[in-house]
PyMOL Python script that loads the backbone (N, CA, C, O; Angstrom):
from pymol import cmd

cmd.read_pdbstr("""\
ATOM      1  N   MET A   1     105.978 109.808  92.000  1.00  0.00           N
ATOM      2  CA  MET A   1     106.343 110.487  93.224  1.00  0.00           C
ATOM      3  C   MET A   1     105.611 109.895  94.417  1.00  0.00           C
ATOM      4  O   MET A   1     106.197 109.667  95.475  1.00  0.00           O
ATOM      5  N   ARG A   2     104.328 109.651  94.230  1.00  0.00           N
ATOM      6  CA  ARG A   2     103.556 109.100  95.351  1.00  0.00           C
ATOM      7  C   ARG A   2     104.064 107.718  95.741  1.00  0.00           C
ATOM      8  O   ARG A   2     104.067 107.369  96.922  1.00  0.00           O
ATOM      9  N   SER A   3     104.491 106.933  94.766  1.00  0.00           N
ATOM     10  CA  SER A   3     104.994 105.597  95.103  1.00  0.00           C
ATOM     11  C   SER A   3     106.295 105.693  95.894  1.00  0.00           C
ATOM     12  O   SER A   3     106.537 104.872  96.779  1.00  0.00           O
ATOM     13  N   ARG A   4     107.130 106.674  95.591  1.00  0.00           N
ATOM     14  CA  ARG A   4     108.379 106.828  96.346  1.00  0.00           C
ATOM     15  C   ARG A   4     108.076 107.315  97.767  1.00  0.00           C
ATOM     16  O   ARG A   4     108.719 106.873  98.719  1.00  0.00           O
ATOM     17  N   TYR A   5     107.114 108.212  97.917  1.00  0.00           N
ATOM     18  CA  TYR A   5     106.709 108.637  99.257  1.00  0.00           C
ATOM     19  C   TYR A   5     106.219 107.424 100.057  1.00  0.00           C
ATOM     20  O   TYR A   5     106.592 107.241 101.215  1.00  0.00           O
ATOM     21  N   SER A   6     105.385 106.605  99.426  1.00  0.00           N
ATOM     22  CA  SER A   6     104.892 105.402 100.095  1.00  0.00           C
ATOM     23  C   SER A   6     106.041 104.484 100.496  1.00  0.00           C
ATOM     24  O   SER A   6     105.997 103.865 101.560  1.00  0.00           O
ATOM     25  N   ALA A   7     107.056 104.391  99.665  1.00  0.00           N
ATOM     26  CA  ALA A   7     108.223 103.561  99.995  1.00  0.00           C
ATOM     27  C   ALA A   7     108.935 104.104 101.227  1.00  0.00           C
ATOM     28  O   ALA A   7     109.390 103.325 102.064  1.00  0.00           O
ATOM     29  N   TYR A   8     109.041 105.424 101.355  1.00  0.00           N
ATOM     30  CA  TYR A   8     109.631 106.003 102.570  1.00  0.00           C
ATOM     31  C   TYR A   8     108.774 105.668 103.786  1.00  0.00           C
ATOM     32  O   TYR A   8     109.304 105.299 104.834  1.00  0.00           O
ATOM     33  N   VAL A   9     107.454 105.792 103.655  1.00  0.00           N
ATOM     34  CA  VAL A   9     106.545 105.492 104.763  1.00  0.00           C
ATOM     35  C   VAL A   9     106.703 104.043 105.220  1.00  0.00           C
ATOM     36  O   VAL A   9     106.708 103.758 106.417  1.00  0.00           O
ATOM     37  N   LEU A  10     106.833 103.128 104.251  1.00  0.00           N
ATOM     38  CA  LEU A  10     106.902 101.699 104.551  1.00  0.00           C
ATOM     39  C   LEU A  10     108.323 101.196 104.788  1.00  0.00           C
ATOM     40  O   LEU A  10     108.521 100.023 105.102  1.00  0.00           O
ATOM     41  N   GLY A  11     109.320 102.082 104.638  1.00  0.00           N
ATOM     42  CA  GLY A  11     110.708 101.673 104.846  1.00  0.00           C
ATOM     43  C   GLY A  11     111.242 100.772 103.748  1.00  0.00           C
ATOM     44  O   GLY A  11     112.112  99.939 104.002  1.00  0.00           O
ATOM     45  N   ARG A  12     110.739 100.925 102.535  1.00  0.00           N
ATOM     46  CA  ARG A  12     111.109 100.058 101.409  1.00  0.00           C
ATOM     47  C   ARG A  12     112.323 100.609 100.659  1.00  0.00           C
ATOM     48  O   ARG A  12     112.187 101.199  99.587  1.00  0.00           O
ATOM     49  N   VAL A  13     113.490 100.413 101.226  1.00  0.00           N
ATOM     50  CA  VAL A  13     114.738 100.867 100.607  1.00  0.00           C
ATOM     51  C   VAL A  13     114.911 100.210  99.241  1.00  0.00           C
ATOM     52  O   VAL A  13     115.405 100.848  98.312  1.00  0.00           O
ATOM     53  N   ASP A  14     114.513  98.946  99.105  1.00  0.00           N
ATOM     54  CA  ASP A  14     114.646  98.247  97.827  1.00  0.00           C
ATOM     55  C   ASP A  14     113.898  98.978  96.714  1.00  0.00           C
ATOM     56  O   ASP A  14     114.424  99.117  95.610  1.00  0.00           O
ATOM     57  N   TYR A  15     112.681  99.446  96.989  1.00  0.00           N
ATOM     58  CA  TYR A  15     111.900 100.167  95.982  1.00  0.00           C
ATOM     59  C   TYR A  15     112.531 101.524  95.670  1.00  0.00           C
ATOM     60  O   TYR A  15     112.596 101.934  94.511  1.00  0.00           O
ATOM     61  N   LEU A  16     112.991 102.213  96.708  1.00  0.00           N
ATOM     62  CA  LEU A  16     113.628 103.513  96.486  1.00  0.00           C
ATOM     63  C   LEU A  16     114.823 103.372  95.557  1.00  0.00           C
ATOM     64  O   LEU A  16     114.982 104.162  94.626  1.00  0.00           O
ATOM     65  N   LEU A  17     115.658 102.380  95.800  1.00  0.00           N
ATOM     66  CA  LEU A  17     116.834 102.165  94.952  1.00  0.00           C
ATOM     67  C   LEU A  17     116.430 101.762  93.536  1.00  0.00           C
ATOM     68  O   LEU A  17     117.034 102.224  92.568  1.00  0.00           O
ATOM     69  N   ALA A  18     115.424 100.913  93.406  1.00  0.00           N
ATOM     70  CA  ALA A  18     114.986 100.454  92.085  1.00  0.00           C
ATOM     71  C   ALA A  18     114.355 101.569  91.262  1.00  0.00           C
ATOM     72  O   ALA A  18     114.371 101.514  90.033  1.00  0.00           O
ATOM     73  N   SER A  19     113.799 102.580  91.926  1.00  0.00           N
ATOM     74  CA  SER A  19     113.151 103.690  91.211  1.00  0.00           C
ATOM     75  C   SER A  19     114.044 104.915  91.114  1.00  0.00           C
ATOM     76  O   SER A  19     113.573 105.995  90.756  1.00  0.00           O
ATOM     77  N   TRP A  20     115.329 104.767  91.428  1.00  0.00           N
ATOM     78  CA  TRP A  20     116.313 105.851  91.369  1.00  0.00           C
ATOM     79  C   TRP A  20     117.129 105.679  90.099  1.00  0.00           C
ATOM     80  O   TRP A  20     117.564 104.566  89.803  1.00  0.00           O
ATOM     81  N   ASP A  21     117.349 106.735  89.345  1.00  0.00           N
ATOM     82  CA  ASP A  21     118.142 106.666  88.117  1.00  0.00           C
ATOM     83  C   ASP A  21     119.551 106.172  88.431  1.00  0.00           C
ATOM     84  O   ASP A  21     120.171 106.626  89.393  1.00  0.00           O
ATOM     85  N   ALA A  22     120.051 105.253  87.629  1.00  0.00           N
ATOM     86  CA  ALA A  22     121.357 104.638  87.877  1.00  0.00           C
ATOM     87  C   ALA A  22     122.486 105.665  87.940  1.00  0.00           C
ATOM     88  O   ALA A  22     123.472 105.450  88.645  1.00  0.00           O
ATOM     89  N   ALA A  23     122.358 106.772  87.218  1.00  0.00           N
ATOM     90  CA  ALA A  23     123.424 107.786  87.185  1.00  0.00           C
ATOM     91  C   ALA A  23     123.589 108.508  88.516  1.00  0.00           C
ATOM     92  O   ALA A  23     124.670 109.023  88.805  1.00  0.00           O
ATOM     93  N   THR A  24     122.541 108.556  89.327  1.00  0.00           N
ATOM     94  CA  THR A  24     122.602 109.302  90.589  1.00  0.00           C
ATOM     95  C   THR A  24     122.258 108.446  91.806  1.00  0.00           C
ATOM     96  O   THR A  24     122.245 108.953  92.927  1.00  0.00           O
ATOM     97  N   ARG A  25     121.985 107.186  91.610  1.00  0.00           N
ATOM     98  CA  ARG A  25     121.552 106.294  92.695  1.00  0.00           C
ATOM     99  C   ARG A  25     122.665 106.077  93.718  1.00  0.00           C
ATOM    100  O   ARG A  25     123.796 105.767  93.345  1.00  0.00           O
ATOM    101  N   PRO A  26     122.353 106.239  95.007  1.00  0.00           N
ATOM    102  CA  PRO A  26     123.338 105.920  96.050  1.00  0.00           C
ATOM    103  C   PRO A  26     123.421 104.405  96.226  1.00  0.00           C
ATOM    104  O   PRO A  26     122.577 103.666  95.720  1.00  0.00           O
ATOM    105  N   SER A  27     124.421 103.962  96.932  1.00  0.00           N
ATOM    106  CA  SER A  27     124.498 102.534  97.253  1.00  0.00           C
ATOM    107  C   SER A  27     123.487 102.230  98.355  1.00  0.00           C
ATOM    108  O   SER A  27     123.008 103.136  99.038  1.00  0.00           O
ATOM    109  N   ALA A  28     123.173 100.963  98.518  1.00  0.00           N
ATOM    110  CA  ALA A  28     122.239 100.566  99.573  1.00  0.00           C
ATOM    111  C   ALA A  28     122.756 100.980 100.941  1.00  0.00           C
ATOM    112  O   ALA A  28     121.974 101.339 101.822  1.00  0.00           O
ATOM    113  N   ALA A  29     124.080 100.931 101.123  1.00  0.00           N
ATOM    114  CA  ALA A  29     124.673 101.318 102.410  1.00  0.00           C
ATOM    115  C   ALA A  29     124.514 102.817 102.678  1.00  0.00           C
ATOM    116  O   ALA A  29     124.418 103.238 103.830  1.00  0.00           O
ATOM    117  N   GLU A  30     124.486 103.615 101.614  1.00  0.00           N
ATOM    118  CA  GLU A  30     124.361 105.073 101.768  1.00  0.00           C
ATOM    119  C   GLU A  30     122.925 105.507 102.043  1.00  0.00           C
ATOM    120  O   GLU A  30     122.701 106.578 102.607  1.00  0.00           O
ATOM    121  N   LEU A  31     121.955 104.689 101.651  1.00  0.00           N
ATOM    122  CA  LEU A  31     120.544 105.048 101.807  1.00  0.00           C
ATOM    123  C   LEU A  31     119.995 104.366 103.056  1.00  0.00           C
ATOM    124  O   LEU A  31     119.595 103.202 103.025  1.00  0.00           O
ATOM    125  N   THR A  32     119.986 105.101 104.128  1.00  0.00           N
ATOM    126  CA  THR A  32     119.449 104.563 105.372  1.00  0.00           C
ATOM    127  C   THR A  32     118.234 105.382 105.783  1.00  0.00           C
ATOM    128  O   THR A  32     118.215 106.605 105.642  1.00  0.00           O
ATOM    129  N   LEU A  33     117.240 104.703 106.285  1.00  0.00           N
ATOM    130  CA  LEU A  33     116.020 105.363 106.729  1.00  0.00           C
ATOM    131  C   LEU A  33     115.934 105.266 108.242  1.00  0.00           C
ATOM    132  O   LEU A  33     116.203 104.214 108.823  1.00  0.00           O
ATOM    133  N   ASP A  34     115.562 106.357 108.868  1.00  0.00           N
ATOM    134  CA  ASP A  34     115.422 106.397 110.318  1.00  0.00           C
ATOM    135  C   ASP A  34     114.086 105.754 110.706  1.00  0.00           C
ATOM    136  O   ASP A  34     113.031 106.291 110.368  1.00  0.00           O
ATOM    137  N   PRO A  35     114.110 104.632 111.398  1.00  0.00           N
ATOM    138  CA  PRO A  35     112.844 103.978 111.755  1.00  0.00           C
ATOM    139  C   PRO A  35     111.988 104.804 112.717  1.00  0.00           C
ATOM    140  O   PRO A  35     110.802 104.517 112.880  1.00  0.00           O
ATOM    141  N   ALA A  36     112.562 105.813 113.351  1.00  0.00           N
ATOM    142  CA  ALA A  36     111.790 106.664 114.261  1.00  0.00           C
ATOM    143  C   ALA A  36     111.007 107.734 113.507  1.00  0.00           C
ATOM    144  O   ALA A  36     110.168 108.415 114.098  1.00  0.00           O
ATOM    145  N   THR A  37     111.270 107.891 112.213  1.00  0.00           N
ATOM    146  CA  THR A  37     110.560 108.902 111.429  1.00  0.00           C
ATOM    147  C   THR A  37     109.157 108.417 111.105  1.00  0.00           C
ATOM    148  O   THR A  37     108.961 107.313 110.596  1.00  0.00           O
ATOM    149  N   ARG A  38     108.192 109.268 111.411  1.00  0.00           N
ATOM    150  CA  ARG A  38     106.784 108.998 111.091  1.00  0.00           C
ATOM    151  C   ARG A  38     106.358 110.007 110.037  1.00  0.00           C
ATOM    152  O   ARG A  38     106.390 111.215 110.273  1.00  0.00           O
ATOM    153  N   TRP A  39     105.964 109.512 108.886  1.00  0.00           N
ATOM    154  CA  TRP A  39     105.560 110.389 107.791  1.00  0.00           C
ATOM    155  C   TRP A  39     104.108 110.789 107.979  1.00  0.00           C
ATOM    156  O   TRP A  39     103.254 109.944 108.249  1.00  0.00           O
ATOM    157  N   LEU A  40     103.826 112.089 107.834  1.00  0.00           N
ATOM    158  CA  LEU A  40     102.516 112.640 108.168  1.00  0.00           C
ATOM    159  C   LEU A  40     101.678 113.031 106.963  1.00  0.00           C
ATOM    160  O   LEU A  40     100.463 113.193 107.083  1.00  0.00           O
ATOM    161  N   GLY A  41     102.306 113.187 105.804  1.00  0.00           N
ATOM    162  CA  GLY A  41     101.525 113.568 104.634  1.00  0.00           C
ATOM    163  C   GLY A  41     102.376 114.059 103.491  1.00  0.00           C
ATOM    164  O   GLY A  41     103.530 114.452 103.665  1.00  0.00           O
ATOM    165  N   LEU A  42     101.782 114.027 102.321  1.00  0.00           N
ATOM    166  CA  LEU A  42     102.425 114.465 101.083  1.00  0.00           C
ATOM    167  C   LEU A  42     101.470 115.374 100.330  1.00  0.00           C
ATOM    168  O   LEU A  42     100.296 115.049 100.153  1.00  0.00           O
ATOM    169  N   LYS A  43     101.984 116.516  99.890  1.00  0.00           N
ATOM    170  CA  LYS A  43     101.195 117.425  99.050  1.00  0.00           C
ATOM    171  C   LYS A  43     101.990 117.683  97.779  1.00  0.00           C
ATOM    172  O   LYS A  43     103.119 118.170  97.831  1.00  0.00           O
ATOM    173  N   ILE A  44     101.395 117.353  96.639  1.00  0.00           N
ATOM    174  CA  ILE A  44     102.016 117.665  95.350  1.00  0.00           C
ATOM    175  C   ILE A  44     101.647 119.107  95.032  1.00  0.00           C
ATOM    176  O   ILE A  44     100.469 119.445  94.911  1.00  0.00           O
ATOM    177  N   VAL A  45     102.666 119.954  94.898  1.00  0.00           N
ATOM    178  CA  VAL A  45     102.447 121.374  94.627  1.00  0.00           C
ATOM    179  C   VAL A  45     102.258 121.608  93.128  1.00  0.00           C
ATOM    180  O   VAL A  45     101.376 122.363  92.717  1.00  0.00           O
ATOM    181  N   ARG A  46     103.090 120.957  92.319  1.00  0.00           N
ATOM    182  CA  ARG A  46     102.956 121.068  90.859  1.00  0.00           C
ATOM    183  C   ARG A  46     103.745 119.941  90.209  1.00  0.00           C
ATOM    184  O   ARG A  46     104.627 119.335  90.817  1.00  0.00           O
ATOM    185  N   HIS A  47     103.402 119.683  88.963  1.00  0.00           N
ATOM    186  CA  HIS A  47     104.169 118.730  88.177  1.00  0.00           C
ATOM    187  C   HIS A  47     104.163 119.199  86.728  1.00  0.00           C
ATOM    188  O   HIS A  47     103.171 119.735  86.236  1.00  0.00           O
ATOM    189  N   GLU A  48     105.270 118.990  86.070  1.00  0.00           N
ATOM    190  CA  GLU A  48     105.430 119.382  84.675  1.00  0.00           C
ATOM    191  C   GLU A  48     106.136 118.253  83.952  1.00  0.00           C
ATOM    192  O   GLU A  48     107.182 117.782  84.399  1.00  0.00           O
ATOM    193  N   ALA A  49     105.570 117.816  82.834  1.00  0.00           N
ATOM    194  CA  ALA A  49     106.202 116.775  82.032  1.00  0.00           C
ATOM    195  C   ALA A  49     106.533 117.339  80.659  1.00  0.00           C
ATOM    196  O   ALA A  49     105.758 118.097  80.077  1.00  0.00           O
ATOM    197  N   ASP A  50     107.692 116.956  80.157  1.00  0.00           N
ATOM    198  CA  ASP A  50     108.129 117.349  78.824  1.00  0.00           C
ATOM    199  C   ASP A  50     108.772 116.120  78.189  1.00  0.00           C
ATOM    200  O   ASP A  50     109.973 115.889  78.329  1.00  0.00           O
ATOM    201  N   GLY A  51     107.960 115.340  77.494  1.00  0.00           N
ATOM    202  CA  GLY A  51     108.469 114.113  76.891  1.00  0.00           C
ATOM    203  C   GLY A  51     108.850 113.108  77.961  1.00  0.00           C
ATOM    204  O   GLY A  51     108.012 112.688  78.759  1.00  0.00           O
ATOM    205  N   ASP A  52     110.116 112.724  77.974  1.00  0.00           N
ATOM    206  CA  ASP A  52     110.603 111.727  78.921  1.00  0.00           C
ATOM    207  C   ASP A  52     111.269 112.341  80.140  1.00  0.00           C
ATOM    208  O   ASP A  52     112.018 111.665  80.845  1.00  0.00           O
ATOM    209  N   GLU A  53     111.004 113.613  80.393  1.00  0.00           N
ATOM    210  CA  GLU A  53     111.529 114.280  81.591  1.00  0.00           C
ATOM    211  C   GLU A  53     110.372 114.946  82.323  1.00  0.00           C
ATOM    212  O   GLU A  53     109.405 115.388  81.703  1.00  0.00           O
ATOM    213  N   ALA A  54     110.479 115.014  83.631  1.00  0.00           N
ATOM    214  CA  ALA A  54     109.403 115.624  84.418  1.00  0.00           C
ATOM    215  C   ALA A  54     109.969 116.250  85.683  1.00  0.00           C
ATOM    216  O   ALA A  54     111.013 115.843  86.192  1.00  0.00           O
ATOM    217  N   LEU A  55     109.249 117.251  86.173  1.00  0.00           N
ATOM    218  CA  LEU A  55     109.526 117.874  87.466  1.00  0.00           C
ATOM    219  C   LEU A  55     108.305 117.673  88.348  1.00  0.00           C
ATOM    220  O   LEU A  55     107.167 117.768  87.889  1.00  0.00           O
ATOM    221  N   VAL A  56     108.557 117.396  89.618  1.00  0.00           N
ATOM    222  CA  VAL A  56     107.476 117.305  90.606  1.00  0.00           C
ATOM    223  C   VAL A  56     107.904 118.121  91.814  1.00  0.00           C
ATOM    224  O   VAL A  56     108.937 117.849  92.424  1.00  0.00           O
ATOM    225  N   GLU A  57     107.113 119.112  92.150  1.00  0.00           N
ATOM    226  CA  GLU A  57     107.362 119.893  93.360  1.00  0.00           C
ATOM    227  C   GLU A  57     106.408 119.379  94.426  1.00  0.00           C
ATOM    228  O   GLU A  57     105.207 119.252  94.184  1.00  0.00           O
ATOM    229  N   PHE A  58     106.939 119.086  95.599  1.00  0.00           N
ATOM    230  CA  PHE A  58     106.119 118.524  96.653  1.00  0.00           C
ATOM    231  C   PHE A  58     106.563 119.017  98.019  1.00  0.00           C
ATOM    232  O   PHE A  58     107.670 119.530  98.187  1.00  0.00           O
ATOM    233  N   VAL A  59     105.679 118.849  98.986  1.00  0.00           N
ATOM    234  CA  VAL A  59     105.986 119.080 100.393  1.00  0.00           C
ATOM    235  C   VAL A  59     105.584 117.811 101.135  1.00  0.00           C
ATOM    236  O   VAL A  59     104.427 117.393 101.086  1.00  0.00           O
ATOM    237  N   ALA A  60     106.547 117.203 101.822  1.00  0.00           N
ATOM    238  CA  ALA A  60     106.283 116.025 102.654  1.00  0.00           C
ATOM    239  C   ALA A  60     106.519 116.430 104.105  1.00  0.00           C
ATOM    240  O   ALA A  60     107.479 117.134 104.420  1.00  0.00           O
ATOM    241  N   ARG A  61     105.637 115.978 104.971  1.00  0.00           N
ATOM    242  CA  ARG A  61     105.765 116.298 106.393  1.00  0.00           C
ATOM    243  C   ARG A  61     106.097 115.029 107.161  1.00  0.00           C
ATOM    244  O   ARG A  61     105.584 113.949 106.868  1.00  0.00           O
ATOM    245  N   SER A  62     106.973 115.189 108.157  1.00  0.00           N
ATOM    246  CA  SER A  62     107.358 114.049 108.985  1.00  0.00           C
ATOM    247  C   SER A  62     107.660 114.516 110.399  1.00  0.00           C
ATOM    248  O   SER A  62     107.802 115.708 110.672  1.00  0.00           O
ATOM    249  N   ARG A  63     107.752 113.535 111.285  1.00  0.00           N
ATOM    250  CA  ARG A  63     108.124 113.792 112.673  1.00  0.00           C
ATOM    251  C   ARG A  63     109.048 112.658 113.092  1.00  0.00           C
ATOM    252  O   ARG A  63     108.813 111.498 112.755  1.00  0.00           O
ATOM    253  N   SER A  64     110.087 112.998 113.821  1.00  0.00           N
ATOM    254  CA  SER A  64     111.025 111.986 114.292  1.00  0.00           C
ATOM    255  C   SER A  64     111.117 112.059 115.808  1.00  0.00           C
ATOM    256  O   SER A  64     111.481 113.090 116.374  1.00  0.00           O
ATOM    257  N   GLY A  65     110.784 110.957 116.449  1.00  0.00           N
ATOM    258  CA  GLY A  65     110.810 110.948 117.909  1.00  0.00           C
ATOM    259  C   GLY A  65     109.829 111.961 118.467  1.00  0.00           C
ATOM    260  O   GLY A  65     108.693 112.056 118.002  1.00  0.00           O
ATOM    261  N   GLY A  66     110.266 112.717 119.462  1.00  0.00           N
ATOM    262  CA  GLY A  66     109.416 113.731 120.077  1.00  0.00           C
ATOM    263  C   GLY A  66     109.595 115.112 119.477  1.00  0.00           C
ATOM    264  O   GLY A  66     109.046 116.087 119.991  1.00  0.00           O
ATOM    265  N   ALA A  67     110.360 115.210 118.388  1.00  0.00           N
ATOM    266  CA  ALA A  67     110.644 116.505 117.764  1.00  0.00           C
ATOM    267  C   ALA A  67     109.400 117.083 117.092  1.00  0.00           C
ATOM    268  O   ALA A  67     108.432 116.372 116.820  1.00  0.00           O
ATOM    269  N   SER A  68     109.450 118.358 116.839  1.00  0.00           N
ATOM    270  CA  SER A  68     108.385 119.016 116.088  1.00  0.00           C
ATOM    271  C   SER A  68     108.346 118.474 114.664  1.00  0.00           C
ATOM    272  O   SER A  68     109.333 117.935 114.165  1.00  0.00           O
ATOM    273  N   ALA A  69     107.204 118.623 114.023  1.00  0.00           N
ATOM    274  CA  ALA A  69     107.055 118.178 112.644  1.00  0.00           C
ATOM    275  C   ALA A  69     108.023 118.947 111.742  1.00  0.00           C
ATOM    276  O   ALA A  69     108.291 120.130 111.954  1.00  0.00           O
ATOM    277  N   GLN A  70     108.532 118.253 110.744  1.00  0.00           N
ATOM    278  CA  GLN A  70     109.446 118.828 109.751  1.00  0.00           C
ATOM    279  C   GLN A  70     108.742 118.863 108.398  1.00  0.00           C
ATOM    280  O   GLN A  70     107.854 118.057 108.120  1.00  0.00           O
ATOM    281  N   ARG A  71     109.158 119.815 107.565  1.00  0.00           N
ATOM    282  CA  ARG A  71     108.665 119.884 106.189  1.00  0.00           C
ATOM    283  C   ARG A  71     109.832 119.685 105.246  1.00  0.00           C
ATOM    284  O   ARG A  71     110.879 120.311 105.410  1.00  0.00           O
ATOM    285  N   LEU A  72     109.665 118.824 104.264  1.00  0.00           N
ATOM    286  CA  LEU A  72     110.631 118.649 103.188  1.00  0.00           C
ATOM    287  C   LEU A  72     109.983 119.191 101.927  1.00  0.00           C
ATOM    288  O   LEU A  72     109.042 118.599 101.399  1.00  0.00           O
ATOM    289  N   HIS A  73     110.490 120.322 101.445  1.00  0.00           N
ATOM    290  CA  HIS A  73     109.971 120.954 100.235  1.00  0.00           C
ATOM    291  C   HIS A  73     111.029 120.747  99.158  1.00  0.00           C
ATOM    292  O   HIS A  73     112.145 121.253  99.272  1.00  0.00           O
ATOM    293  N   GLU A  74     110.677 120.002  98.115  1.00  0.00           N
ATOM    294  CA  GLU A  74     111.653 119.640  97.090  1.00  0.00           C
ATOM    295  C   GLU A  74     111.055 119.753  95.703  1.00  0.00           C
ATOM    296  O   GLU A  74     109.858 119.539  95.509  1.00  0.00           O
ATOM    297  N   ILE A  75     111.894 120.089  94.746  1.00  0.00           N
ATOM    298  CA  ILE A  75     111.555 119.997  93.333  1.00  0.00           C
ATOM    299  C   ILE A  75     112.394 118.853  92.779  1.00  0.00           C
ATOM    300  O   ILE A  75     113.612 118.968  92.645  1.00  0.00           O
ATOM    301  N   SER A  76     111.731 117.757  92.462  1.00  0.00           N
ATOM    302  CA  SER A  76     112.406 116.543  92.025  1.00  0.00           C
ATOM    303  C   SER A  76     112.403 116.449  90.504  1.00  0.00           C
ATOM    304  O   SER A  76     111.443 116.837  89.838  1.00  0.00           O
ATOM    305  N   ARG A  77     113.509 115.922  89.976  1.00  0.00           N
ATOM    306  CA  ARG A  77     113.588 115.650  88.540  1.00  0.00           C
ATOM    307  C   ARG A  77     113.453 114.147  88.317  1.00  0.00           C
ATOM    308  O   ARG A  77     114.044 113.341  89.036  1.00  0.00           O
ATOM    309  N   PHE A  78     112.664 113.789  87.307  1.00  0.00           N
ATOM    310  CA  PHE A  78     112.463 112.404  86.924  1.00  0.00           C
ATOM    311  C   PHE A  78     112.749 112.235  85.440  1.00  0.00           C
ATOM    312  O   PHE A  78     112.629 113.178  84.657  1.00  0.00           O
ATOM    313  N   VAL A  79     113.126 111.028  85.070  1.00  0.00           N
ATOM    314  CA  VAL A  79     113.349 110.689  83.675  1.00  0.00           C
ATOM    315  C   VAL A  79     112.653 109.361  83.405  1.00  0.00           C
ATOM    316  O   VAL A  79     112.640 108.471  84.255  1.00  0.00           O
ATOM    317  N   ARG A  80     112.067 109.238  82.199  1.00  0.00           N
ATOM    318  CA  ARG A  80     111.394 107.993  81.824  1.00  0.00           C
ATOM    319  C   ARG A  80     112.309 107.191  80.916  1.00  0.00           C
ATOM    320  O   ARG A  80     112.804 107.690  79.905  1.00  0.00           O
ATOM    321  N   ARG A  81     112.524 105.944  81.295  1.00  0.00           N
ATOM    322  CA  ARG A  81     113.323 105.016  80.495  1.00  0.00           C
ATOM    323  C   ARG A  81     112.531 103.721  80.334  1.00  0.00           C
ATOM    324  O   ARG A  81     112.098 103.113  81.313  1.00  0.00           O
ATOM    325  N   GLU A  82     112.356 103.323  79.098  1.00  0.00           N
ATOM    326  CA  GLU A  82     111.634 102.078  78.796  1.00  0.00           C
ATOM    327  C   GLU A  82     110.282 102.031  79.503  1.00  0.00           C
ATOM    328  O   GLU A  82     109.871 100.987  80.010  1.00  0.00           O
ATOM    329  N   GLY A  83     109.599 103.169  79.531  1.00  0.00           N
ATOM    330  CA  GLY A  83     108.254 103.237  80.086  1.00  0.00           C
ATOM    331  C   GLY A  83     108.165 103.399  81.599  1.00  0.00           C
ATOM    332  O   GLY A  83     107.062 103.490  82.137  1.00  0.00           O
ATOM    333  N   ARG A  84     109.296 103.437  82.298  1.00  0.00           N
ATOM    334  CA  ARG A  84     109.294 103.583  83.763  1.00  0.00           C
ATOM    335  C   ARG A  84     109.927 104.915  84.142  1.00  0.00           C
ATOM    336  O   ARG A  84     110.888 105.360  83.516  1.00  0.00           O
ATOM    337  N   TRP A  85     109.369 105.549  85.185  1.00  0.00           N
ATOM    338  CA  TRP A  85     109.908 106.808  85.683  1.00  0.00           C
ATOM    339  C   TRP A  85     110.938 106.538  86.772  1.00  0.00           C
ATOM    340  O   TRP A  85     110.734 105.692  87.642  1.00  0.00           O
ATOM    341  N   PHE A  86     112.056 107.278  86.710  1.00  0.00           N
ATOM    342  CA  PHE A  86     113.120 107.156  87.695  1.00  0.00           C
ATOM    343  C   PHE A  86     113.449 108.528  88.264  1.00  0.00           C
ATOM    344  O   PHE A  86     113.519 109.520  87.537  1.00  0.00           O
ATOM    345  N   TYR A  87     113.649 108.567  89.569  1.00  0.00           N
ATOM    346  CA  TYR A  87     114.067 109.790  90.263  1.00  0.00           C
ATOM    347  C   TYR A  87     115.515 110.078  89.897  1.00  0.00           C
ATOM    348  O   TYR A  87     116.355 109.179  89.945  1.00  0.00           O
ATOM    349  N   VAL A  88     115.819 111.323  89.531  1.00  0.00           N
ATOM    350  CA  VAL A  88     117.185 111.719  89.194  1.00  0.00           C
ATOM    351  C   VAL A  88     117.821 112.466  90.371  1.00  0.00           C
ATOM    352  O   VAL A  88     118.835 112.033  90.919  1.00  0.00           O
ATOM    353  N   ASP A  89     117.214 113.584  90.746  1.00  0.00           N
ATOM    354  CA  ASP A  89     117.719 114.380  91.867  1.00  0.00           C
ATOM    355  C   ASP A  89     116.688 115.433  92.226  1.00  0.00           C
ATOM    356  O   ASP A  89     115.621 115.513  91.617  1.00  0.00           O
ATOM    357  N   GLY A  90     117.020 116.234  93.218  1.00  0.00           N
ATOM    358  CA  GLY A  90     116.082 117.272  93.636  1.00  0.00           C
ATOM    359  C   GLY A  90     116.804 118.484  94.164  1.00  0.00           C
ATOM    360  O   GLY A  90     117.961 118.418  94.578  1.00  0.00           O
ATOM    361  N   THR A  91     116.093 119.595  94.140  1.00  0.00           N
ATOM    362  CA  THR A  91     116.595 120.843  94.710  1.00  0.00           C
ATOM    363  C   THR A  91     115.580 121.329  95.724  1.00  0.00           C
ATOM    364  O   THR A  91     114.409 120.951  95.688  1.00  0.00           O
ATOM    365  N   PHE A  92     116.047 122.169  96.625  1.00  0.00           N
ATOM    366  CA  PHE A  92     115.208 122.681  97.698  1.00  0.00           C
ATOM    367  C   PHE A  92     114.991 124.167  97.479  1.00  0.00           C
ATOM    368  O   PHE A  92     115.926 124.954  97.627  1.00  0.00           O
ATOM    369  N   PRO A  93     113.762 124.570  97.126  1.00  0.00           N
ATOM    370  CA  PRO A  93     113.498 125.985  96.896  1.00  0.00           C
ATOM    371  C   PRO A  93     113.682 126.811  98.156  1.00  0.00           C
ATOM    372  O   PRO A  93     113.452 126.329  99.265  1.00  0.00           O
ATOM    373  N   GLN A  94     114.089 128.028  97.983  1.00  0.00           N
ATOM    374  CA  GLN A  94     114.258 128.933  99.108  1.00  0.00           C
ATOM    375  C   GLN A  94     112.902 129.276  99.692  1.00  0.00           C
ATOM    376  O   GLN A  94     111.924 129.436  98.962  1.00  0.00           O
ATOM    377  N   ALA A  95     112.847 129.387 100.992  1.00  0.00           N
ATOM    378  CA  ALA A  95     111.586 129.730 101.682  1.00  0.00           C
ATOM    379  C   ALA A  95     111.177 131.151 101.392  1.00  0.00           C
ATOM    380  O   ALA A  95     110.146 131.609 101.885  1.00  0.00           O
TER     381      ALA A  95
END
""", "prot")
cmd.dss("prot")
cmd.show_as("cartoon", "prot")
cmd.util.cbc("prot")
cmd.orient("prot")
């Protein structure tokens, strides 16, 4: 999870796509990052692993342009294939 957050911070679309599960991965054209977004921090709320599947709940903070800071609160699903973890999808818990 931290490596994917770092990829967002650095604008590394190639890494994001490579670490996304093939079953749910968007095309490179669909995954665009706003260069005006400034990432402010990542907090891992919890993580649970069960064999080759895992959940990571996190809150990432960002700011775009002159707007107020935003919070992205997500519960992400990951799957391990051949020793590597891949992002599958995520849900957004209710506030």
